[in-house]
N, C-alpha and C positions, 0 to 999 in steps of 0.2 A: 217656362213651361209650368203648367198648373198641376195641382195634385190629382192623381188618378182616383176616380170615384166609380162607384157602380157595384153591382152584386158580385162581380167576379174578382174584386180586389183583395179578398182575404188571403189568397195564395202569396201575396207579396210579403206579408209578415209571418204568416203561418205559425202563430204562437210566439213570435220573437219581438213583440211590441216593445219590450223594455230594451232590446238590443238595437232594433232598427230606429226607434224613436219616432217622433211625429214629423221629422224633417224640417221643423220650423226654426231650429236653432242649431247651427253647426258648432259654435263655440260659446260657452257661457263663462263670463268672467268669474274667476275664483275656483273653477273646477280643474283639478289636476289630471288632465287627460294623459300626460306623459307617463305617469306611474301606471295607469291602467293599460296603456299601450305596451309598456315594457313587459308587464306581466303576460299580456296576450302574445307578445312577440316570443317570449321564452317558450310558451306552450306551443305556438305555431312552429317554431324551429324544431322542437322535439317531435311534433307530429310529422313535419316534413322529413326529418331524418328517418323516422319509422317508415314513411311511404317509400323513400328511396331504398331502404333496407329490404323491402319486399318486392322491389322491382318496378315501382311506378316512376315515371319521369315527371318532374315538377312542371313541365310544360303541359302535361295532360291533366294533372290534379295536384292541388297544393293547398296548404293552410295559409290563411292571410290574417294578420293581426289588425285589429281596429279597436275602437272604443264606442260605448253608447253615449247618450246625451248627458249622463251623469258621471262620465269618466271611468266607468267600469270597463275592464278589458273584455274583448269579444274576439273569438276566433271563428272565422268563416272558412268553409271549404269551397274552393273555386276550381272549376275544371270542365272538361268535356263530359257530356252525358255518358258516353260509353265507359269512360274511366270511373265515373261515379258508380255505374252498374258493377264493374269489376270489384271496386272497393266494398260495395254493399254485399256482394257474394262472399268476399273474404271474411267480412265481419259476421255474416250469417253463419258461415262454416265454423268460426270460432265460438259463436254463441251456442251452436248445437253441440259442440264438443265439451264445453265447460259450463254451460248454463248461464252465461252472461258475464258481465263485468264483475271482477272480484273486488 
C-alpha cells in the first residue's frame, strides 16, 4: 500500500511528525527502542490506572505505548469517539477549576 498524499493528509500527523515518523523505517540498527517503549509503557500504565479510577473501561479508551523512529517513547490514546468526548469534557472541567496542568 502506498503513502497517502494530497491536501487532506495533514490530519494524519497533526503536529506529531516526530512521533509518527515518515513510515519509511520501522527498525533502525543501533536504536534502543526497548528503553523508549519501557518508559512509554510506564506512563501508559499510569494513565490507564487513572482512566479506570474515574470510571472508564479500557475497551472504550486506553493509553497505548509505542516509540518513534528514533527510539523515544510515545503514548497514544486509542478509543471510541464518544469516550474521547467524555474524557475531553472531564479534562476541560478540571482545567476550568484549576487553570490547567500544575
